[in-house]
mmCIF file as gemmi writes it, N, C-alpha and C atoms, coordinates in Angstrom:
data_model
loop_
_atom_site.group_PDB
_atom_site.id
_atom_site.type_symbol
_atom_site.label_atom_id
_atom_site.label_alt_id
_atom_site.label_comp_id
_atom_site.label_asym_id
_atom_site.label_entity_id
_atom_site.label_seq_id
_atom_site.pdbx_PDB_ins_code
_atom_site.Cartn_x
_atom_site.Cartn_y
_atom_site.Cartn_z
_atom_site.occupancy
_atom_site.B_iso_or_equiv
_atom_site.pdbx_formal_charge
_atom_site.auth_seq_id
_atom_site.auth_asym_id
_atom_site.pdbx_PDB_model_num
ATOM 1 N N . MET Axp A 1 ? -114.553 60.933 -28.553 1 0 ? 1 A 1
ATOM 2 C CA . MET Axp A 1 ? -114.962 61.86 -29.572 1 0 ? 1 A 1
ATOM 3 C C . MET Axp A 1 ? -113.739 62.229 -30.414 1 0 ? 1 A 1
ATOM 4 N N . ARG Axp A 2 ? -113.926 62.187 -31.72 1 0 ? 2 A 1
ATOM 5 C CA . ARG Axp A 2 ? -112.821 62.479 -32.621 1 0 ? 2 A 1
ATOM 6 C C . ARG Axp A 2 ? -112.609 63.98 -32.724 1 0 ? 2 A 1
ATOM 7 N N . LYS Axp A 3 ? -111.349 64.385 -32.781 1 0 ? 3 A 1
ATOM 8 C CA . LYS Axp A 3 ? -111.021 65.799 -32.913 1 0 ? 3 A 1
ATOM 9 C C . LYS Axp A 3 ? -110.639 66.074 -34.363 1 0 ? 3 A 1
ATOM 10 N N . PHE Axp A 4 ? -111.061 67.233 -34.851 1 0 ? 4 A 1
ATOM 11 C CA . PHE Axp A 4 ? -110.766 67.641 -36.213 1 0 ? 4 A 1
ATOM 12 C C . PHE Axp A 4 ? -109.943 68.92 -36.185 1 0 ? 4 A 1
ATOM 13 N N . LYS Axp A 5 ? -109.039 69.019 -37.146 1 0 ? 5 A 1
ATOM 14 C CA . LYS Axp A 5 ? -108.31 70.263 -37.331 1 0 ? 5 A 1
ATOM 15 C C . LYS Axp A 5 ? -109.105 71.125 -38.303 1 0 ? 5 A 1
ATOM 16 N N . LEU Axp A 6 ? -108.967 72.415 -38.175 1 0 ? 6 A 1
ATOM 17 C CA . LEU Axp A 6 ? -109.671 73.334 -39.051 1 0 ? 6 A 1
ATOM 18 C C . LEU Axp A 6 ? -109.287 73.1 -40.516 1 0 ? 6 A 1
ATOM 19 N N . SER Axp A 7 ? -108.041 72.767 -40.76 1 0 ? 7 A 1
ATOM 20 C CA . SER Axp A 7 ? -107.598 72.516 -42.137 1 0 ? 7 A 1
ATOM 21 C C . SER Axp A 7 ? -108.303 71.283 -42.725 1 0 ? 7 A 1
ATOM 22 N N . GLU Axp A 8 ? -108.561 70.27 -41.891 1 0 ? 8 A 1
ATOM 23 C CA . GLU Axp A 8 ? -109.284 69.078 -42.361 1 0 ? 8 A 1
ATOM 24 C C . GLU Axp A 8 ? -110.727 69.43 -42.713 1 0 ? 8 A 1
ATOM 25 N N . ILE Axp A 9 ? -111.336 70.25 -41.894 1 0 ? 9 A 1
ATOM 26 C CA . ILE Axp A 9 ? -112.722 70.652 -42.155 1 0 ? 9 A 1
ATOM 27 C C . ILE Axp A 9 ? -112.801 71.442 -43.452 1 0 ? 9 A 1
ATOM 28 N N . LYS Axp A 10 ? -111.888 72.393 -43.632 1 0 ? 10 A 1
ATOM 29 C CA . LYS Axp A 10 ? -111.88 73.193 -44.854 1 0 ? 10 A 1
ATOM 30 C C . LYS Axp A 10 ? -111.658 72.314 -46.084 1 0 ? 10 A 1
ATOM 31 N N . GLN Axp A 11 ? -110.771 71.351 -45.967 1 0 ? 11 A 1
ATOM 32 C CA . GLN Axp A 11 ? -110.481 70.447 -47.08 1 0 ? 11 A 1
ATOM 33 C C . GLN Axp A 11 ? -111.724 69.613 -47.413 1 0 ? 11 A 1
ATOM 34 N N . ASN Axp A 12 ? -112.419 69.152 -46.399 1 0 ? 12 A 1
ATOM 35 C CA . ASN Axp A 12 ? -113.64 68.372 -46.6 1 0 ? 12 A 1
ATOM 36 C C . ASN Axp A 12 ? -114.71 69.215 -47.298 1 0 ? 12 A 1
ATOM 37 N N . ILE Axp A 13 ? -114.844 70.462 -46.876 1 0 ? 13 A 1
ATOM 38 C CA . ILE Axp A 13 ? -115.823 71.358 -47.494 1 0 ? 13 A 1
ATOM 39 C C . ILE Axp A 13 ? -115.476 71.579 -48.963 1 0 ? 13 A 1
ATOM 40 N N . GLU Axp A 14 ? -114.229 71.88 -49.233 1 0 ? 14 A 1
ATOM 41 C CA . GLU Axp A 14 ? -113.805 72.117 -50.62 1 0 ? 14 A 1
ATOM 42 C C . GLU Axp A 14 ? -114.009 70.88 -51.491 1 0 ? 14 A 1
ATOM 43 N N . GLY Axp A 15 ? -113.765 69.706 -50.939 1 0 ? 15 A 1
ATOM 44 C CA . GLY Axp A 15 ? -113.916 68.475 -51.712 1 0 ? 15 A 1
ATOM 45 C C . GLY Axp A 15 ? -115.358 68.157 -52.051 1 0 ? 15 A 1
ATOM 46 N N . ASN Axp A 16 ? -116.301 68.552 -51.196 1 0 ? 16 A 1
ATOM 47 C CA . ASN Axp A 16 ? -117.716 68.21 -51.406 1 0 ? 16 A 1
ATOM 48 C C . ASN Axp A 16 ? -118.555 69.362 -51.927 1 0 ? 16 A 1
ATOM 49 N N . ARG Axp A 17 ? -117.976 70.54 -52.075 1 0 ? 17 A 1
ATOM 50 C CA . ARG Axp A 17 ? -118.745 71.729 -52.435 1 0 ? 17 A 1
ATOM 51 C C . ARG Axp A 17 ? -119.47 71.581 -53.769 1 0 ? 17 A 1
ATOM 52 N N . THR Axp A 18 ? -118.802 71.115 -54.792 1 0 ? 18 A 1
ATOM 53 C CA . THR Axp A 18 ? -119.441 71.049 -56.109 1 0 ? 18 A 1
ATOM 54 C C . THR Axp A 18 ? -120.613 70.062 -56.106 1 0 ? 18 A 1
ATOM 55 N N . GLU Axp A 19 ? -120.448 68.939 -55.449 1 0 ? 19 A 1
ATOM 56 C CA . GLU Axp A 19 ? -121.526 67.943 -55.387 1 0 ? 19 A 1
ATOM 57 C C . GLU Axp A 19 ? -122.726 68.484 -54.613 1 0 ? 19 A 1
ATOM 58 N N . VAL Axp A 20 ? -122.473 69.129 -53.492 1 0 ? 20 A 1
ATOM 59 C CA . VAL Axp A 20 ? -123.56 69.677 -52.679 1 0 ? 20 A 1
ATOM 60 C C . VAL Axp A 20 ? -124.284 70.781 -53.442 1 0 ? 20 A 1
ATOM 61 N N . ASN Axp A 21 ? -123.544 71.667 -54.076 1 0 ? 21 A 1
ATOM 62 C CA . ASN Axp A 21 ? -124.171 72.741 -54.855 1 0 ? 21 A 1
ATOM 63 C C . ASN Axp A 21 ? -125.001 72.174 -56.003 1 0 ? 21 A 1
ATOM 64 N N . ARG Axp A 22 ? -124.51 71.124 -56.647 1 0 ? 22 A 1
ATOM 65 C CA . ARG Axp A 22 ? -125.258 70.504 -57.738 1 0 ? 22 A 1
ATOM 66 C C . ARG Axp A 22 ? -126.575 69.927 -57.224 1 0 ? 22 A 1
ATOM 67 N N . ARG Axp A 23 ? -126.534 69.272 -56.073 1 0 ? 23 A 1
ATOM 68 C CA . ARG Axp A 23 ? -127.759 68.698 -55.489 1 0 ? 23 A 1
ATOM 69 C C . ARG Axp A 23 ? -128.766 69.782 -55.126 1 0 ? 23 A 1
ATOM 70 N N . ILE Axp A 24 ? -128.275 70.825 -54.495 1 0 ? 24 A 1
ATOM 71 C CA . ILE Axp A 24 ? -129.163 71.92 -54.088 1 0 ? 24 A 1
ATOM 72 C C . ILE Axp A 24 ? -129.82 72.533 -55.315 1 0 ? 24 A 1
ATOM 73 N N . TYR Axp A 25 ? -129.041 72.807 -56.344 1 0 ? 25 A 1
ATOM 74 C CA . TYR Axp A 25 ? -129.578 73.436 -57.546 1 0 ? 25 A 1
ATOM 75 C C . TYR Axp A 25 ? -130.591 72.527 -58.235 1 0 ? 25 A 1
ATOM 76 N N . SER Axp A 26 ? -130.299 71.242 -58.314 1 0 ? 26 A 1
ATOM 77 C CA . SER Axp A 26 ? -131.224 70.333 -59 1 0 ? 26 A 1
ATOM 78 C C . SER Axp A 26 ? -132.541 70.217 -58.238 1 0 ? 26 A 1
ATOM 79 N N . GLU Axp A 27 ? -132.522 70.281 -56.909 1 0 ? 27 A 1
ATOM 80 C CA . GLU Axp A 27 ? -133.751 70.225 -56.126 1 0 ? 27 A 1
ATOM 81 C C . GLU Axp A 27 ? -134.548 71.511 -56.266 1 0 ? 27 A 1
ATOM 82 N N . GLN Axp A 28 ? -133.87 72.644 -56.349 1 0 ? 28 A 1
ATOM 83 C CA . GLN Axp A 28 ? -134.567 73.917 -56.5 1 0 ? 28 A 1
ATOM 84 C C . GLN Axp A 28 ? -135.28 73.989 -57.839 1 0 ? 28 A 1
ATOM 85 N N . VAL Axp A 29 ? -134.667 73.505 -58.866 1 0 ? 29 A 1
ATOM 86 C CA . VAL Axp A 29 ? -135.273 73.556 -60.191 1 0 ? 29 A 1
ATOM 87 C C . VAL Axp A 29 ? -136.548 72.718 -60.207 1 0 ? 29 A 1
ATOM 88 N N . LYS Axp A 30 ? -136.569 71.6 -59.5 1 0 ? 30 A 1
ATOM 89 C CA . LYS Axp A 30 ? -137.751 70.758 -59.461 1 0 ? 30 A 1
ATOM 90 C C . LYS Axp A 30 ? -138.914 71.453 -58.772 1 0 ? 30 A 1
ATOM 91 N N . ARG Axp A 31 ? -138.623 72.276 -57.753 1 0 ? 31 A 1
ATOM 92 C CA . ARG Axp A 31 ? -139.673 72.927 -56.988 1 0 ? 31 A 1
ATOM 93 C C . ARG Axp A 31 ? -140.317 74.076 -57.751 1 0 ? 31 A 1
ATOM 94 N N . LEU Axp A 32 ? -139.596 74.713 -58.647 1 0 ? 32 A 1
ATOM 95 C CA . LEU Axp A 32 ? -140.126 75.853 -59.371 1 0 ? 32 A 1
ATOM 96 C C . LEU Axp A 32 ? -140.998 75.366 -60.527 1 0 ? 32 A 1
ATOM 97 N N . LYS Axp A 33 ? -142.283 75.603 -60.4 1 0 ? 33 A 1
ATOM 98 C CA . LYS Axp A 33 ? -143.19 75.22 -61.464 1 0 ? 33 A 1
ATOM 99 C C . LYS Axp A 33 ? -144.009 76.432 -61.861 1 0 ? 33 A 1
ATOM 100 N N . SER Axp A 34 ? -144.102 76.665 -63.135 1 0 ? 34 A 1
ATOM 101 C CA . SER Axp A 34 ? -144.884 77.808 -63.577 1 0 ? 34 A 1
ATOM 102 C C . SER Axp A 34 ? -146.36 77.434 -63.607 1 0 ? 34 A 1
ATOM 103 N N . LYS Axp A 35 ? -147.181 78.416 -63.328 1 0 ? 35 A 1
ATOM 104 C CA . LYS Axp A 35 ? -148.617 78.21 -63.333 1 0 ? 35 A 1
ATOM 105 C C . LYS Axp A 35 ? -149.201 79.015 -64.48 1 0 ? 35 A 1
ATOM 106 N N . PRO Axp A 36 ? -150.289 78.546 -65.043 1 0 ? 36 A 1
ATOM 107 C CA . PRO Axp A 36 ? -150.904 79.33 -66.112 1 0 ? 36 A 1
ATOM 108 C C . PRO Axp A 36 ? -151.451 80.646 -65.558 1 0 ? 36 A 1
ATOM 109 N N . ALA Axp A 37 ? -151.468 81.671 -66.382 1 0 ? 37 A 1
ATOM 110 C CA . ALA Axp A 37 ? -151.962 82.972 -65.953 1 0 ? 37 A 1
ATOM 111 C C . ALA Axp A 37 ? -153.45 82.887 -65.635 1 0 ? 37 A 1
ATOM 112 N N . ARG Axp A 38 ? -153.872 83.653 -64.645 1 0 ? 38 A 1
ATOM 113 C CA . ARG Axp A 38 ? -155.282 83.659 -64.272 1 0 ? 38 A 1
ATOM 114 C C . ARG Axp A 38 ? -156.091 84.436 -65.303 1 0 ? 38 A 1
ATOM 115 N N . SER Axp A 39 ? -157.317 84.013 -65.496 1 0 ? 39 A 1
ATOM 116 C CA . SER Axp A 39 ? -158.191 84.74 -66.412 1 0 ? 39 A 1
ATOM 117 C C . SER Axp A 39 ? -158.671 86.017 -65.73 1 0 ? 39 A 1
ATOM 118 N N . MET Axp A 40 ? -159.201 86.962 -66.527 1 0 ? 40 A 1
ATOM 119 C CA . MET Axp A 40 ? -159.687 88.221 -65.964 1 0 ? 40 A 1
ATOM 120 C C . MET Axp A 40 ? -160.843 87.978 -64.997 1 0 ? 40 A 1
ATOM 121 N N . ASP Axp A 41 ? -161.718 87.053 -65.313 1 0 ? 41 A 1
ATOM 122 C CA . ASP Axp A 41 ? -162.841 86.756 -64.433 1 0 ? 41 A 1
ATOM 123 C C . ASP Axp A 41 ? -162.359 86.214 -63.091 1 0 ? 41 A 1
ATOM 124 N N . GLU Axp A 42 ? -161.361 85.336 -63.143 1 0 ? 42 A 1
ATOM 125 C CA . GLU Axp A 42 ? -160.82 84.77 -61.915 1 0 ? 42 A 1
ATOM 126 C C . GLU Axp A 42 ? -160.148 85.853 -61.078 1 0 ? 42 A 1
ATOM 127 N N . ARG Axp A 43 ? -159.42 86.769 -61.73 1 0 ? 43 A 1
ATOM 128 C CA . ARG Axp A 43 ? -158.782 87.87 -61.017 1 0 ? 43 A 1
ATOM 129 C C . ARG Axp A 43 ? -159.81 88.759 -60.331 1 0 ? 43 A 1
ATOM 130 N N . LYS Axp A 44 ? -160.881 89.079 -61.059 1 0 ? 44 A 1
ATOM 131 C CA . LYS Axp A 44 ? -161.925 89.932 -60.485 1 0 ? 44 A 1
ATOM 132 C C . LYS Axp A 44 ? -162.585 89.245 -59.291 1 0 ? 44 A 1
ATOM 133 N N . ALA Axp A 45 ? -162.848 87.948 -59.414 1 0 ? 45 A 1
ATOM 134 C CA . ALA Axp A 45 ? -163.483 87.211 -58.325 1 0 ? 45 A 1
ATOM 135 C C . ALA Axp A 45 ? -162.578 87.19 -57.094 1 0 ? 45 A 1
ATOM 136 N N . LEU Axp A 46 ? -161.294 86.953 -57.283 1 0 ? 46 A 1
ATOM 137 C CA . LEU Axp A 46 ? -160.355 86.936 -56.164 1 0 ? 46 A 1
ATOM 138 C C . LEU Axp A 46 ? -160.219 88.319 -55.533 1 0 ? 46 A 1
ATOM 139 N N . ASP Axp A 47 ? -160.237 89.37 -56.359 1 0 ? 47 A 1
ATOM 140 C CA . ASP Axp A 47 ? -160.189 90.729 -55.823 1 0 ? 47 A 1
ATOM 141 C C . ASP Axp A 47 ? -161.416 91.015 -54.967 1 0 ? 47 A 1
ATOM 142 N N . GLU Axp A 48 ? -162.588 90.621 -55.438 1 0 ? 48 A 1
ATOM 143 C CA . GLU Axp A 48 ? -163.824 90.844 -54.687 1 0 ? 48 A 1
ATOM 144 C C . GLU Axp A 48 ? -163.8 90.084 -53.361 1 0 ? 48 A 1
ATOM 145 N N . LEU Axp A 49 ? -163.289 88.853 -53.368 1 0 ? 49 A 1
ATOM 146 C CA . LEU Axp A 49 ? -163.174 88.09 -52.126 1 0 ? 49 A 1
ATOM 147 C C . LEU Axp A 49 ? -162.223 88.755 -51.139 1 0 ? 49 A 1
ATOM 148 N N . ALA Axp A 50 ? -161.107 89.253 -51.633 1 0 ? 50 A 1
ATOM 149 C CA . ALA Axp A 50 ? -160.125 89.9 -50.764 1 0 ? 50 A 1
ATOM 150 C C . ALA Axp A 50 ? -160.701 91.19 -50.174 1 0 ? 50 A 1
ATOM 151 N N . ILE Axp A 51 ? -161.404 91.97 -50.987 1 0 ? 51 A 1
ATOM 152 C CA . ILE Axp A 51 ? -162.002 93.213 -50.511 1 0 ? 51 A 1
ATOM 153 C C . ILE Axp A 51 ? -163.074 92.916 -49.462 1 0 ? 51 A 1
ATOM 154 N N . ALA Axp A 52 ? -163.905 91.905 -49.718 1 0 ? 52 A 1
ATOM 155 C CA . ALA Axp A 52 ? -164.944 91.534 -48.756 1 0 ? 52 A 1
ATOM 156 C C . ALA Axp A 52 ? -164.325 91.065 -47.44 1 0 ? 52 A 1
ATOM 157 N N . SER Axp A 53 ? -163.26 90.311 -47.511 1 0 ? 53 A 1
ATOM 158 C CA . SER Axp A 53 ? -162.575 89.837 -46.31 1 0 ? 53 A 1
ATOM 159 C C . SER Axp A 53 ? -162.004 91.009 -45.515 1 0 ? 53 A 1
ATOM 160 N N . TRP Axp A 54 ? -161.407 91.969 -46.207 1 0 ? 54 A 1
ATOM 161 C CA . TRP Axp A 54 ? -160.837 93.152 -45.556 1 0 ? 54 A 1
ATOM 162 C C . TRP Axp A 54 ? -161.944 93.959 -44.871 1 0 ? 54 A 1
ATOM 163 N N . GLU Axp A 55 ? -163.048 94.207 -45.598 1 0 ? 55 A 1
ATOM 164 C CA . GLU Axp A 55 ? -164.147 94.986 -45.034 1 0 ? 55 A 1
ATOM 165 C C . GLU Axp A 55 ? -164.759 94.293 -43.812 1 0 ? 55 A 1
ATOM 166 N N . LYS Axp A 56 ? -164.869 92.989 -43.842 1 0 ? 56 A 1
ATOM 167 C CA . LYS Axp A 56 ? -165.404 92.243 -42.703 1 0 ? 56 A 1
ATOM 168 C C . LYS Axp A 56 ? -164.472 92.382 -41.493 1 0 ? 56 A 1
ATOM 169 N N . ALA Axp A 57 ? -163.159 92.306 -41.734 1 0 ? 57 A 1
ATOM 170 C CA . ALA Axp A 57 ? -162.195 92.448 -40.648 1 0 ? 57 A 1
ATOM 171 C C . ALA Axp A 57 ? -162.271 93.852 -40.038 1 0 ? 57 A 1
ATOM 172 N N . VAL Axp A 58 ? -162.483 94.882 -40.874 1 0 ? 58 A 1
ATOM 173 C CA . VAL Axp A 58 ? -162.622 96.249 -40.369 1 0 ? 58 A 1
ATOM 174 C C . VAL Axp A 58 ? -163.893 96.357 -39.536 1 0 ? 58 A 1
ATOM 175 N N . ARG Axp A 59 ? -164.995 95.798 -40.025 1 0 ? 59 A 1
ATOM 176 C CA . ARG Axp A 59 ? -166.277 95.828 -39.296 1 0 ? 59 A 1
ATOM 177 C C . ARG Axp A 59 ? -166.167 95.126 -37.95 1 0 ? 59 A 1
ATOM 178 N N . ASP Axp A 60 ? -165.449 93.994 -37.924 1 0 ? 60 A 1
ATOM 179 C CA . ASP Axp A 60 ? -165.324 93.205 -36.698 1 0 ? 60 A 1
ATOM 180 C C . ASP Axp A 60 ? -164.294 93.773 -35.727 1 0 ? 60 A 1
ATOM 181 N N . GLY Axp A 61 ? -163.592 94.819 -36.126 1 0 ? 61 A 1
ATOM 182 C CA . GLY Axp A 61 ? -162.603 95.447 -35.252 1 0 ? 61 A 1
ATOM 183 C C . GLY Axp A 61 ? -161.278 94.712 -35.201 1 0 ? 61 A 1
ATOM 184 N N . LYS Axp A 62 ? -161.016 93.856 -36.163 1 0 ? 62 A 1
ATOM 185 C CA . LYS Axp A 62 ? -159.754 93.121 -36.18 1 0 ? 62 A 1
ATOM 186 C C . LYS Axp A 62 ? -158.602 93.961 -36.728 1 0 ? 62 A 1
ATOM 187 N N . ILE Axp A 63 ? -158.932 95.006 -37.468 1 0 ? 63 A 1
ATOM 188 C CA . ILE Axp A 63 ? -157.905 95.849 -38.08 1 0 ? 63 A 1
ATOM 189 C C . ILE Axp A 63 ? -157.888 97.184 -37.354 1 0 ? 63 A 1
ATOM 190 N N . LYS Axp A 64 ? -156.69 97.582 -36.939 1 0 ? 64 A 1
ATOM 191 C CA . LYS Axp A 64 ? -156.516 98.859 -36.265 1 0 ? 64 A 1
ATOM 192 C C . LYS Axp A 64 ? -155.545 99.688 -37.079 1 0 ? 64 A 1
ATOM 193 N N . PHE Axp A 65 ? -155.915 100.926 -37.331 1 0 ? 65 A 1
ATOM 194 C CA . PHE Axp A 65 ? -155.07 101.833 -38.086 1 0 ? 65 A 1
ATOM 195 C C . PHE Axp A 65 ? -154.19 102.592 -37.094 1 0 ? 65 A 1
ATOM 196 N N . LEU Axp A 66 ? -152.897 102.292 -37.101 1 0 ? 66 A 1
ATOM 197 C CA . LEU Axp A 66 ? -151.96 102.861 -36.145 1 0 ? 66 A 1
ATOM 198 C C . LEU Axp A 66 ? -151.375 104.186 -36.615 1 0 ? 66 A 1
ATOM 199 N N . GLY Axp A 67 ? -151.467 104.455 -37.856 1 0 ? 67 A 1
ATOM 200 C CA . GLY Axp A 67 ? -150.929 105.685 -38.419 1 0 ? 67 A 1
ATOM 201 C C . GLY Axp A 67 ? -151.335 105.777 -39.869 1 0 ? 67 A 1
ATOM 202 N N . LYS Axp A 68 ? -150.724 106.729 -40.552 1 0 ? 68 A 1
ATOM 203 C CA . LYS Axp A 68 ? -151.072 106.929 -41.96 1 0 ? 68 A 1
ATOM 204 C C . LYS Axp A 68 ? -150.728 105.709 -42.809 1 0 ? 68 A 1
ATOM 205 N N . ARG Axp A 69 ? -149.605 105.044 -42.485 1 0 ? 69 A 1
ATOM 206 C CA . ARG Axp A 69 ? -149.163 103.91 -43.293 1 0 ? 69 A 1
ATOM 207 C C . ARG Axp A 69 ? -148.983 102.631 -42.487 1 0 ? 69 A 1
ATOM 208 N N . LYS Axp A 70 ? -149.473 102.618 -41.239 1 0 ? 70 A 1
ATOM 209 C CA . LYS Axp A 70 ? -149.321 101.437 -40.396 1 0 ? 70 A 1
ATOM 210 C C . LYS Axp A 70 ? -150.681 100.874 -40.035 1 0 ? 70 A 1
ATOM 211 N N . VAL Axp A 71 ? -150.792 99.551 -40.199 1 0 ? 71 A 1
ATOM 212 C CA . VAL Axp A 71 ? -152.043 98.861 -39.902 1 0 ? 71 A 1
ATOM 213 C C . VAL Axp A 71 ? -151.699 97.637 -39.062 1 0 ? 71 A 1
ATOM 214 N N . TYR Axp A 72 ? -152.519 97.371 -38.044 1 0 ? 72 A 1
ATOM 215 C CA . TYR Axp A 72 ? -152.347 96.186 -37.222 1 0 ? 72 A 1
ATOM 216 C C . TYR Axp A 72 ? -153.539 95.267 -37.434 1 0 ? 72 A 1
ATOM 217 N N . TYR Axp A 73 ? -153.28 94.015 -37.753 1 0 ? 73 A 1
ATOM 218 C CA . TYR Axp A 73 ? -154.352 93.029 -37.958 1 0 ? 73 A 1
ATOM 219 C C . TYR Axp A 73 ? -154.299 92.04 -36.814 1 0 ? 73 A 1
ATOM 220 N N . ASP Axp A 74 ? -155.336 92.031 -35.992 1 0 ? 74 A 1
ATOM 221 C CA . ASP Axp A 74 ? -155.408 91.136 -34.838 1 0 ? 74 A 1
ATOM 222 C C . ASP Axp A 74 ? -156.101 89.861 -35.272 1 0 ? 74 A 1
ATOM 223 N N . CYS Axp A 75 ? -155.331 88.817 -35.488 1 0 ? 75 A 1
ATOM 224 C CA . CYS Axp A 75 ? -155.885 87.549 -35.992 1 0 ? 75 A 1
ATOM 225 C C . CYS Axp A 75 ? -156.34 86.637 -34.866 1 0 ? 75 A 1
ATOM 226 N N . ARG Axp A 76 ? -156.15 87.048 -33.61 1 0 ? 76 A 1
ATOM 227 C CA . ARG Axp A 76 ? -156.502 86.187 -32.492 1 0 ? 76 A 1
ATOM 228 C C . ARG Axp A 76 ? -157.988 86.187 -32.176 1 0 ? 76 A 1
ATOM 229 N N . ARG Axp A 77 ? -158.695 87.236 -32.507 1 0 ? 77 A 1
ATOM 230 C CA . ARG Axp A 77 ? -160.115 87.304 -32.173 1 0 ? 77 A 1
ATOM 231 C C . ARG Axp A 77 ? -160.961 86.563 -33.153 1 0 ? 77 A 1
């Protein structure tokens, strides 16, 4: 097994830092894609679905209110 000195490791990092940062940044830019804004009808429909899902979970006993601002959602049942 080859042994490295700390100074060699630091030198290697400094030598490759700009290339690695450039690669990371270029990959991140590719992943970020803007989506068109949702229409009002689509927003209302999604809100209604979310509310119905929440109410069903409360009815089924999956949601427990632990305090004024704490809620536990049991997803196992």
